[in-house]
GUMIMI-852178 format. One line per 5 residues: number of its first residue (from 1); their letters; for each residue x, y, z of N, C-alpha, C. Coordinates in Angstrom, 3 decimals. Example, Ala and Ser with C-alpha at 12.3 -4.5 7.8 and 13.67 -1.06 7.14 Angstrom:
1> as> 13.190/-5.690/7.800/12.300/-4.500/7.800/13.200/-3.300/7.800  12.850/-2.250/7.080/13.670/-1.060/7.140/12.900/0.030/7.870
END
This chain:
1> xxxxx> 32.993/-16.407/31.758/32.486/-16.853/30.354/32.113/-18.492/30.385  30.586/-18.378/29.986/29.739/-19.600/29.951/30.147/-20.403/28.900  30.794/-21.777/29.279/30.947/-22.572/28.598/30.004/-24.058/28.543  30.608/-24.836/27.646/29.664/-26.141/27.298/30.495/-27.399/27.536  29.831/-28.344/28.652/30.716/-29.663/28.799/30.351/-30.522/27.641
6> xxxxx> 31.097/-31.013/26.552/30.448/-31.837/25.449/30.786/-33.430/26.031  29.613/-33.894/25.759/29.500/-35.417/26.202/30.204/-36.283/24.955  31.325/-36.989/25.137/31.978/-37.750/23.781/31.039/-38.954/23.883  30.234/-39.769/23.163/29.882/-40.979/23.313/30.694/-41.824/22.304  31.313/-41.317/21.224/31.950/-42.245/20.357/32.852/-41.390/19.743
11> xxxxx> 33.060/-41.246/18.661/34.054/-40.079/18.042/35.293/-40.710/17.238  34.614/-42.237/16.471/36.105/-42.915/15.931/36.618/-41.803/14.593  35.583/-41.129/14.340/36.120/-40.304/13.291/36.649/-38.908/13.419  36.489/-38.673/14.827/37.065/-36.993/15.432/38.283/-36.877/15.041  38.394/-35.895/14.204/39.883/-35.445/13.570/40.199/-34.362/15.132
16> xxxxx> 39.057/-33.341/15.615/39.308/-32.542/16.656/39.509/-33.314/17.974  38.597/-34.451/18.438/38.891/-35.135/19.330/40.361/-35.624/19.546  40.515/-36.220/18.110/42.070/-36.693/18.399/43.168/-35.873/18.788  42.891/-34.756/18.019/43.876/-33.457/18.412/43.908/-33.253/20.093  42.622/-33.130/20.531/42.149/-32.783/21.798/42.934/-33.880/22.697
21> xxxxx> 42.719/-35.135/22.502/43.608/-35.962/23.066/45.031/-35.716/23.038  45.746/-35.146/21.978/47.358/-34.998/22.042/47.513/-34.148/22.775  46.447/-32.879/23.103/46.703/-31.474/24.003/46.658/-32.301/25.213  45.933/-32.974/25.539/45.737/-33.587/26.993/46.878/-34.373/27.329  47.153/-35.285/26.569/48.643/-35.887/26.759/49.820/-35.026/26.777
26> xxxxx> 50.343/-34.454/26.011/51.313/-33.581/26.086/51.132/-32.294/27.283  49.741/-32.024/27.592/50.135/-31.104/29.021/50.347/-31.944/30.102  49.687/-32.955/30.249/49.444/-33.644/31.506/49.634/-32.672/32.543  49.536/-32.354/32.591/49.513/-31.338/33.209/48.151/-30.593/33.228  33.443/-4.500/25.026/32.842/-3.513/25.493/31.142/-3.082/25.831
31> xxxxx> 30.946/-2.469/26.733/30.016/-2.299/27.182/29.051/-2.136/25.692  28.131/-2.592/25.734/27.104/-2.820/23.992/26.488/-1.400/24.178  26.744/-0.842/23.027/25.728/0.308/22.811/24.526/-0.157/21.566  23.572/0.507/21.120/22.544/0.310/20.051/23.528/0.133/18.688  23.341/-0.462/18.115/23.795/-0.799/16.716/23.158/0.136/15.901
36> xxxxx> 23.461/0.412/14.543/23.218/1.535/13.533/22.034/0.610/12.879  20.933/0.667/12.732/19.984/-0.106/12.009/20.067/-0.361/10.994  20.463/-1.172/10.241/21.170/-1.517/8.618/20.125/-2.076/8.096  19.032/-2.999/8.843/17.951/-3.597/8.009/16.857/-3.985/8.738  16.650/-3.326/9.852/15.325/-3.347/10.453/15.571/-4.225/11.841
41> xxxxx> 15.233/-3.635/12.866/15.319/-4.761/13.856/16.354/-4.159/14.899  16.849/-4.897/16.090/17.688/-4.477/16.734/19.164/-5.522/16.454  20.105/-5.433/17.220/21.295/-5.887/16.985/21.266/-7.526/16.793  20.216/-8.041/17.476/20.349/-9.439/17.775/19.372/-9.989/16.631  18.442/-9.059/16.033/17.580/-9.600/14.862/18.527/-9.453/13.692
46> xxxxx> 19.445/-8.882/13.102/20.498/-8.659/12.371/21.288/-9.901/12.514  21.691/-10.169/13.758/22.679/-11.128/13.941/21.877/-12.608/13.573  20.769/-12.941/13.777/19.820/-13.962/13.751/19.636/-14.102/12.224  19.805/-12.971/11.174/19.413/-13.066/9.861/20.767/-13.182/9.149  21.765/-13.804/10.137/23.095/-13.841/9.002/22.937/-15.004/8.129
51> xxxxx> 22.745/-16.242/8.458/22.489/-17.559/7.638/21.653/-16.934/6.181  20.462/-16.470/6.323/19.999/-16.076/5.274/20.530/-15.192/4.351  21.434/-13.993/5.174/22.060/-13.354/4.405/23.196/-13.838/3.421  23.980/-14.966/4.063/24.951/-15.527/3.436/24.238/-16.275/2.046  23.234/-16.970/2.264/22.421/-17.843/1.220/22.067/-17.018/0.039
56> xxxxx> 21.997/-15.718/0.379/21.854/-15.066/-0.597/23.092/-14.409/-1.379  24.031/-14.200/-0.393/25.304/-13.820/-1.028/25.957/-14.927/-2.057  25.186/-16.262/-2.314/26.049/-17.244/-3.200/27.055/-18.039/-2.757  28.253/-17.589/-2.557/29.520/-18.083/-2.228/30.524/-17.285/-1.771  31.339/-17.937/-1.348/32.817/-16.905/-0.954/33.827/-18.050/-0.523
61> xxxxx> 35.003/-17.693/-0.433/36.343/-18.275/0.068/36.155/-18.098/1.549  36.730/-19.154/2.146/36.917/-19.253/3.524/38.007/-19.579/4.205  38.424/-19.283/5.398/39.723/-19.458/6.035/38.980/-19.845/7.586  39.590/-21.238/8.125/38.814/-21.669/9.506/39.958/-21.786/10.159  39.850/-21.622/11.583/40.836/-22.058/12.667/40.242/-22.756/14.017
66> xxxxx> 40.616/-23.961/14.588/40.251/-24.245/15.585/41.230/-24.395/16.601  41.027/-23.540/17.598/42.161/-23.821/18.745/41.850/-24.521/19.783  42.528/-25.164/20.415/42.006/-26.245/21.595/43.210/-26.056/22.612  42.516/-25.787/23.947/43.630/-25.881/25.309/43.223/-26.348/26.222  44.162/-27.426/26.650/43.973/-28.155/27.527/45.314/-28.281/28.694
71> xxxxx> 45.211/-27.958/30.019/46.456/-28.127/30.895/47.318/-27.141/30.802  47.216/-26.057/29.992/48.250/-24.827/29.376/48.879/-25.362/28.165  48.529/-26.073/27.234/48.813/-26.409/26.114/47.788/-25.720/24.920  48.271/-25.361/23.997/47.504/-24.990/22.897/47.892/-25.922/21.468  46.955/-26.031/20.499/47.131/-26.332/19.568/46.254/-25.797/18.440
76> xxxxx> 46.461/-25.872/17.218/45.530/-24.902/16.327/45.347/-25.813/15.142  44.177/-26.347/14.517/43.747/-26.663/13.263/43.406/-25.676/12.358  43.901/-25.642/11.249/43.664/-24.614/10.391/43.092/-25.080/9.090  41.957/-24.491/8.070/41.511/-24.920/6.908/41.635/-23.406/6.218  41.425/-23.976/4.916/41.130/-22.869/3.668/40.548/-23.521/2.972
81> xxxxx> 39.630/-22.820/2.063/38.962/-23.319/0.854/37.622/-22.229/0.682  36.531/-23.129/0.248/35.346/-22.216/-0.045/34.085/-23.326/0.288  33.090/-22.075/0.183/31.723/-22.429/0.195/30.582/-21.795/-0.612  29.716/-22.608/-0.983/28.765/-22.522/-1.887/27.596/-22.644/-1.005  27.127/-21.280/-0.434/25.884/-21.257/0.209/24.824/-21.432/-0.171
86> xxxxx> 24.526/-21.164/-1.766/23.344/-21.606/-2.435/23.129/-23.261/-2.399  24.198/-23.707/-2.670/24.183/-25.275/-2.720/24.495/-25.993/-1.381  24.534/-25.063/-0.569/24.739/-25.498/0.835/26.431/-26.668/1.033  27.212/-26.431/0.318/28.102/-27.232/0.009/29.525/-26.535/0.299  30.439/-26.881/0.820/31.820/-26.506/0.918/32.926/-27.285/0.856
91> xxxxx> 33.955/-26.827/0.525/35.421/-27.581/0.362/36.412/-27.186/1.360  37.203/-27.671/2.220/38.276/-27.267/3.149/39.469/-28.100/2.882  40.740/-27.474/2.839/41.969/-28.161/3.171/42.324/-27.857/4.738  42.381/-28.916/5.373/42.812/-28.839/6.912/43.892/-29.300/7.452  44.353/-28.356/7.893/45.691/-29.053/8.274/46.057/-28.760/9.899
96> xxxxx> 46.452/-30.198/10.140/46.597/-30.647/11.724/47.884/-29.784/12.108  47.904/-29.797/13.220/49.255/-29.274/13.959/50.633/-30.137/14.082  51.386/-29.539/14.057/52.518/-30.827/14.535/52.393/-31.487/15.582  53.323/-32.557/15.987/53.133/-33.348/17.175/53.983/-32.490/18.025  53.943/-33.156/19.400/54.628/-32.487/20.678/56.167/-32.252/20.077
101> xxxxx> 56.563/-33.240/19.400/58.066/-33.254/19.023/58.485/-32.531/18.043  57.258/-31.723/17.443/57.647/-30.889/16.280/57.505/-31.435/14.811  57.347/-32.616/14.787/56.971/-33.358/13.602/55.734/-33.249/13.040  55.629/-33.090/11.609/54.396/-33.393/11.026/53.747/-34.479/11.175  52.393/-34.642/11.682/52.158/-35.920/11.851/50.831/-36.563/10.975
106> xxxxx> 50.814/-35.811/9.961/49.475/-36.171/9.356/49.271/-35.050/7.872  49.257/-35.869/6.878/49.000/-34.715/5.658/47.594/-34.184/5.975  47.621/-32.741/4.991/46.336/-32.226/5.112/45.172/-33.133/4.883  43.929/-32.827/5.301/42.776/-33.349/5.023/41.962/-32.762/4.137  41.325/-33.477/3.009/40.530/-32.900/2.354/39.209/-33.048/2.910
111> xxxxx> 38.040/-32.199/3.222/36.955/-32.070/3.657/36.029/-31.437/2.702  35.027/-32.236/2.488/33.844/-31.896/1.829/32.495/-31.873/2.758  32.045/-30.350/2.986/31.010/-30.102/3.550/29.827/-30.237/3.054  28.662/-31.059/3.697/27.392/-31.237/3.106/26.440/-31.418/4.090  24.971/-30.708/3.736/23.887/-31.205/4.737/23.863/-32.431/5.433
116> xxxxx> 24.084/-32.363/6.399/24.066/-33.985/7.117/25.370/-34.941/7.054  26.297/-34.686/6.228/27.601/-35.123/5.885/28.609/-34.582/5.953  29.589/-35.254/6.506/31.041/-34.943/6.397/31.876/-35.779/5.686  32.573/-35.413/4.439/33.476/-36.360/3.929/34.977/-36.254/4.017  35.570/-36.975/4.173/37.218/-36.756/4.653/38.210/-37.695/3.881
121> xxxxx> 39.189/-36.872/3.217/40.405/-37.779/2.430/41.422/-37.507/3.422  42.422/-38.450/3.298/43.550/-38.612/4.116/43.110/-38.673/5.531  42.030/-39.188/5.813/41.752/-39.386/7.044/42.919/-40.140/7.849  43.449/-41.056/7.093/44.622/-41.702/7.875/43.862/-42.997/8.693  44.470/-43.581/9.722/44.316/-44.562/10.640/43.912/-45.558/9.695
126> xxxxx> 44.521/-46.332/8.580/44.102/-47.530/8.130/43.196/-47.189/6.917  43.011/-46.172/6.672/41.729/-45.660/5.312/43.186/-45.686/4.158  42.440/-46.207/3.097/43.326/-46.153/1.863/43.552/-44.929/1.216  44.931/-44.455/0.882/44.928/-43.140/0.529/44.088/-42.694/-0.376  43.373/-43.478/-1.321/42.476/-43.019/-2.802/40.869/-43.071/-1.578
131> xxxxx> 40.583/-43.270/-0.614/39.353/-43.526/-0.300/38.839/-42.113/0.585  37.565/-42.141/0.664/37.065/-40.906/1.509/36.356/-42.025/2.560  36.127/-41.004/3.837/35.720/-41.649/5.167/34.386/-40.642/4.625  32.853/-41.152/5.209/31.710/-40.119/5.031/31.071/-40.444/6.592  30.901/-39.354/7.248/30.301/-39.401/8.718/28.995/-38.725/8.467
136> xxxxx> 28.170/-39.477/8.934/27.017/-38.587/8.991/26.777/-37.700/10.568  26.832/-36.399/10.135/26.710/-35.382/11.130/25.743/-35.168/12.027  24.656/-36.111/11.866/23.445/-35.964/12.618/23.612/-36.976/13.584  24.509/-37.835/13.901/24.723/-38.967/14.874/25.892/-38.507/15.755  26.639/-37.320/15.325/27.636/-36.861/16.371/27.225/-35.806/17.400
141> xxxxx> 27.788/-36.166/18.410/27.504/-35.684/19.629/27.433/-34.381/19.454  28.266/-33.294/18.684/28.518/-31.708/18.448/28.094/-31.567/17.054  27.123/-32.355/16.221/26.687/-31.789/15.006/27.655/-31.773/14.343  29.059/-31.863/14.446/30.169/-31.212/13.570/30.633/-30.102/13.829  30.379/-29.600/15.144/30.679/-28.055/15.220/32.180/-27.956/15.364
146> xxxxx> 32.517/-29.204/16.232/33.882/-29.181/16.287/34.664/-30.560/15.647  33.979/-31.227/15.390/34.569/-32.823/15.114/35.445/-32.797/14.101  35.434/-32.123/12.816/35.984/-32.429/11.818/37.219/-31.105/11.658  37.536/-30.564/13.284/38.442/-29.584/13.184/38.172/-28.296/12.427  37.293/-28.401/11.890/36.462/-26.626/11.307/34.849/-26.627/11.351
151> xxxxx> 34.440/-25.657/11.814/33.025/-25.645/11.889/32.576/-25.230/10.441  31.442/-26.074/9.941/30.960/-25.794/8.630/30.513/-24.337/8.556  31.269/-23.462/7.687/30.685/-22.019/7.763/29.087/-21.607/7.696  28.536/-22.630/6.921/27.024/-22.431/7.134/26.426/-22.653/8.414  26.857/-23.693/8.952/26.391/-24.067/9.978/26.635/-23.093/11.326
156> xxxxx> 28.063/-22.566/10.906/28.270/-21.434/12.615/27.228/-20.297/12.221  26.728/-19.773/11.024/25.677/-18.881/10.599/24.618/-19.500/11.091  23.979/-20.587/11.013/22.899/-20.960/11.183/22.697/-21.045/13.142  23.926/-21.289/13.599/24.141/-21.470/15.236/23.432/-20.033/15.549  23.590/-18.843/14.825/23.500/-17.496/15.325/22.008/-17.253/15.342
161> xxxxx> 21.277/-18.277/15.124/19.676/-17.714/14.919/19.254/-18.285/16.179  20.063/-18.697/17.106/19.569/-18.470/18.665/20.252/-17.357/19.331  20.622/-16.289/18.427/21.567/-15.408/19.367/20.633/-14.708/20.461  21.298/-14.235/21.506/20.404/-13.714/22.584/21.421/-12.900/23.308  21.087/-11.628/23.960/21.689/-10.874/24.791/23.121/-10.352/23.784
166> xxxxx> 22.590/-9.881/22.692/23.682/-9.334/21.504/23.757/-8.003/21.893  25.092/-7.555/21.843/25.217/-6.017/21.870/26.454/-5.412/20.879  26.243/-4.481/20.524/27.307/-4.000/19.252/28.445/-3.509/19.781  29.740/-4.073/19.780/30.713/-3.365/20.335/31.244/-2.204/19.797  31.183/-1.885/18.102/31.600/-0.668/17.530/31.833/-1.078/16.140
171> xxxxx> 32.304/-0.336/15.243/32.827/-0.221/13.840/34.451/-0.760/14.014  34.891/-1.700/13.285/36.484/-2.180/13.035/36.573/-2.151/11.564  37.873/-2.481/11.449/38.511/-2.358/10.020/38.843/-4.264/10.300  38.610/-4.948/8.903/38.947/-6.336/9.014/39.302/-6.526/7.511  40.665/-6.697/7.367/41.232/-6.773/5.982/40.683/-5.722/5.122
176> xxxxx> 40.817/-4.376/5.318/40.668/-3.134/4.778/39.233/-3.098/4.622  38.422/-3.863/5.195/36.835/-3.572/5.193/36.223/-3.011/6.594  35.345/-2.129/6.368/34.715/-1.570/7.316/33.424/-2.910/7.952  33.566/-3.276/9.058/32.734/-4.136/9.579/32.205/-3.781/11.062  31.012/-4.102/11.375/30.522/-4.060/12.470/30.454/-5.231/13.283
181> xxxxx> 31.105/-5.105/14.564/31.199/-6.066/15.560/30.354/-6.239/16.621  29.687/-7.423/16.538/28.487/-7.702/17.662/29.056/-8.762/18.530  28.682/-8.919/19.872/29.325/-10.006/20.532/27.985/-10.251/21.402  27.774/-11.907/21.908/26.556/-12.245/22.594/26.688/-13.691/22.860  25.487/-14.329/23.162/25.644/-15.760/23.084/24.546/-16.317/22.620
186> xxxxx> 24.691/-17.692/21.936/23.807/-18.040/21.461/23.029/-19.419/21.671  21.664/-19.766/22.009/21.547/-21.154/22.459/21.354/-22.302/21.287  22.215/-23.354/21.497/22.033/-24.393/20.402/20.779/-25.025/20.122  19.881/-24.952/21.271/18.274/-25.606/21.207/17.648/-24.843/20.532  17.495/-23.604/20.734/16.764/-22.733/19.940/17.398/-22.362/18.616
191> xxxxx> 18.506/-22.572/18.259/19.029/-22.511/16.946/18.952/-23.289/16.114  18.706/-24.756/16.969/18.153/-25.752/15.907/16.874/-25.763/15.348  15.862/-25.334/16.436/14.394/-25.234/16.057/14.344/-23.745/15.045  14.909/-22.987/14.913/14.702/-21.848/14.008/15.639/-22.394/12.705  16.639/-23.097/12.504/17.314/-23.277/11.475/16.704/-23.976/10.284
196> xxxxx> 16.998/-23.684/9.262/16.578/-24.231/7.771/16.810/-25.820/7.937  16.285/-26.285/6.788/15.981/-27.799/7.069/17.317/-28.417/7.305  18.426/-28.068/6.365/19.859/-28.740/5.698/20.430/-28.443/7.042  20.221/-27.670/8.104/21.113/-27.854/9.145/20.422/-28.126/10.485  19.442/-28.428/10.609/18.390/-28.668/11.720/18.739/-29.708/12.445
201> xxxxx> 18.925/-30.985/11.996/19.167/-32.209/12.411/20.647/-32.311/13.039  21.598/-31.668/12.314/23.014/-31.707/13.249/22.859/-30.844/14.357  22.277/-29.354/14.297/22.009/-28.749/15.381/21.564/-29.471/16.525  20.432/-30.241/16.104/19.510/-30.721/17.106/20.265/-31.781/17.961  21.396/-32.438/17.016/22.362/-33.391/17.514/23.295/-32.708/18.520
206> xxxxx> 23.429/-31.635/18.152/24.615/-30.796/19.075/24.106/-30.375/20.482  22.428/-29.848/20.295/21.879/-29.556/21.529/21.604/-30.735/22.480  21.471/-31.963/21.880/21.483/-33.099/22.995/22.860/-33.419/23.386  23.886/-33.348/22.709/24.939/-33.618/22.853/25.948/-32.871/24.030  25.345/-31.530/24.221/26.129/-30.743/24.900/25.400/-30.564/26.331
211> xxxxx> 25.971/-30.319/27.712/25.405/-30.375/28.695/24.679/-28.885/28.702  25.062/-28.127/28.353/24.721/-26.754/28.277/24.581/-25.959/27.157  23.349/-25.273/26.525/23.193/-24.687/25.328/23.672/-23.495/25.058  24.367/-22.947/25.811/24.910/-21.624/25.602/26.136/-21.462/25.096  26.434/-20.704/24.058/27.693/-20.769/23.417/27.851/-19.129/23.342
216> xxxxx> 29.172/-18.489/23.769/29.202/-17.159/23.526/29.898/-17.170/21.898  29.895/-15.815/21.628/30.029/-15.539/19.951/30.390/-14.296/19.944  31.269/-14.021/19.044/31.938/-12.588/18.542/31.437/-12.705/17.107  30.901/-11.745/16.192/30.506/-11.908/14.697/30.840/-10.233/14.256  31.296/-10.711/13.021/31.634/-9.205/12.503/30.858/-9.100/10.985
221> xxxxx> 29.854/-8.488/10.763/29.028/-7.914/9.581/29.635/-6.988/8.886  29.334/-6.886/7.705/29.612/-5.926/6.646/28.280/-5.169/6.317  28.479/-4.177/5.457/27.402/-3.125/5.453/25.881/-3.735/4.775  26.447/-4.863/4.162/25.366/-5.791/3.476/24.886/-6.940/4.731  25.302/-6.967/5.605/24.968/-7.809/6.717/25.655/-9.195/6.517
226> xxxxx> 26.633/-9.287/5.744/27.417/-10.855/5.375/28.160/-11.406/6.477  28.419/-12.099/6.861/29.239/-12.648/7.982/30.658/-12.566/7.349  31.715/-11.578/7.569/32.902/-11.614/7.560/33.819/-12.221/8.413  33.619/-12.500/9.716/34.165/-13.504/10.760/33.167/-13.627/11.916  32.932/-14.659/12.229/32.641/-15.207/13.299/33.508/-16.363/14.126
231> xxxxx> 33.519/-15.860/15.633/34.051/-16.822/16.541/33.187/-17.508/17.579  33.297/-18.601/17.574/32.648/-19.347/18.716/33.143/-20.035/19.660  33.157/-20.110/21.136/33.923/-20.495/22.217/33.070/-21.958/22.808  33.804/-22.972/22.453/32.884/-24.063/22.960/34.165/-24.855/24.110  33.840/-26.115/24.814/34.424/-26.745/25.716/33.722/-28.184/25.769
236> xxxxx> 34.508/-28.945/25.638/33.977/-30.587/26.140/35.193/-31.097/26.727  34.440/-32.496/27.244/35.275/-33.342/28.259/35.918/-34.225/27.212  37.324/-34.436/27.653/37.885/-35.563/26.981/38.934/-35.966/27.805  38.940/-37.234/28.173/39.472/-38.361/29.134/39.451/-37.426/30.762  38.604/-36.830/30.943/38.550/-36.382/32.310/39.016/-35.200/32.537
241> xxxxx> 39.212/-34.568/31.324/40.035/-33.126/31.419/38.803/-32.216/30.245  38.651/-30.812/30.578/38.161/-29.855/30.120/38.960/-29.472/28.975  38.344/-29.526/27.893/39.257/-28.825/26.527/38.536/-27.716/26.123  39.014/-26.329/25.981/38.535/-25.137/25.753/38.676/-25.208/23.916  37.824/-24.940/23.014/37.787/-24.768/22.059/37.174/-23.445/21.416
246> xxxxx> 38.167/-22.606/20.581/37.748/-21.475/19.955/37.776/-21.568/18.112  36.527/-21.603/17.777/36.349/-22.023/16.310/36.114/-20.594/15.832  36.962/-20.302/14.603/36.726/-18.966/13.963/36.826/-19.269/12.569  35.897/-18.905/11.873/35.587/-18.577/10.260/35.736/-17.418/9.999  36.141/-17.136/9.024/36.549/-15.973/8.126/35.990/-15.849/6.691
251> xxxxx> 35.267/-15.031/6.410/34.726/-15.532/4.950/35.142/-14.162/3.858  35.720/-14.301/2.749/35.918/-13.271/1.881/35.648/-13.800/0.346  35.999/-12.843/-0.572/35.898/-13.057/-1.939/34.567/-13.179/-2.360  33.512/-12.835/-1.719/32.014/-13.344/-1.970/31.780/-13.428/-3.419  31.305/-14.405/-4.165/30.770/-14.596/-5.523/32.018/-15.691/-6.314
256> xxxxx> 33.048/-15.618/-5.229/34.110/-16.583/-5.926/33.519/-18.025/-6.459  34.021/-18.474/-7.517/33.533/-19.721/-7.986/34.030/-20.968/-7.065  33.052/-21.849/-6.499/33.438/-22.672/-5.824/32.992/-24.177/-6.038  33.917/-24.958/-6.164/33.473/-26.091/-7.028/33.473/-27.828/-5.851  32.604/-28.081/-5.738/32.755/-29.326/-4.648/31.720/-30.404/-5.499
261> xxxxx> 32.551/-31.646/-5.730/32.218/-32.698/-6.200/32.192/-33.857/-5.309  30.958/-34.442/-4.898/30.961/-35.412/-3.588/31.705/-36.757/-4.471  32.227/-37.602/-4.053/32.884/-38.945/-4.417/31.779/-39.922/-4.752  32.120/-40.709/-5.772/31.209/-41.773/-5.901/31.365/-42.674/-4.549  30.407/-43.546/-4.591/29.936/-44.439/-3.689/31.104/-45.404/-3.631
266> xxxxx> 31.812/-45.958/-4.680/32.938/-46.849/-4.575/34.031/-46.459/-4.005  34.139/-44.891/-4.055/35.237/-44.171/-3.410/35.228/-44.083/-1.991  34.258/-44.598/-1.361/34.045/-44.219/0.052/34.335/-45.544/0.905  35.005/-45.379/1.482/35.763/-46.238/2.607/34.673/-47.187/3.369  34.523/-48.307/3.112/33.345/-48.736/4.122/33.974/-49.701/5.473
271> xxxxx> 35.267/-49.978/5.566/35.907/-50.482/6.672/35.559/-49.820/7.644  36.282/-50.326/8.940/36.689/-49.939/9.910/37.755/-48.716/10.184  37.338/-47.679/10.639/38.564/-46.476/10.997/38.766/-46.415/12.489  40.231/-46.616/12.417/40.667/-46.802/13.993/40.652/-45.167/14.141  40.789/-45.083/15.605/40.856/-43.848/16.447/41.871/-43.054/16.251
END
């Protein structure tokens, strides 16, 4: 499997990197067939259109998971919420795993996902409870593909614009619905060049921050071409160890009402955030 080594140059705000550090510390240690043509072109073309199809779908509820593995230890960060694809904004409640002793180490984090920015509440590490932390995702080494502990659902679809070597695995059932399973790799740099303007800068940052651009993926599309589930497999270096990251996004209840209100400027924390 092809993976990417992620060069971390900063990461003071990185939820995922902090958890990865915990993992490292505690560890110390089908053949593709031609797909049925639903909307013209081959399997790769249909997968590359996934982001446009989601935008046309309007909105949906979302569940995310980010599993990290290092030194034989695995932890999973889970999120749940909704995404307004038309407005390109989402809201997730992200739950960090228990610490190695089995205790809950952190309150759930509320994340607001917007083009070019990530807002987090209950970030902890010295941030007042009533304040939000704002992160410019265009300055992150990974473009927020893993930093927030959840991959922005629309960014996950935009990443598929660089799809290559796509094969059709077959039909499957997912949450009672018929879906078509595709597998391949995507090139981050190519995806950044093809992405819509709202995602281009963040993906371009990720293309620079990873030493290899190739990301393996599995995606499950319904009969309308909407992403029902997408899984990307990343890896990055943390404290001299390679951390494998599997990021999964599941979308359902298309058309559901999703409310995202950005915090007022006075509610955004301007002090230093401890890592």
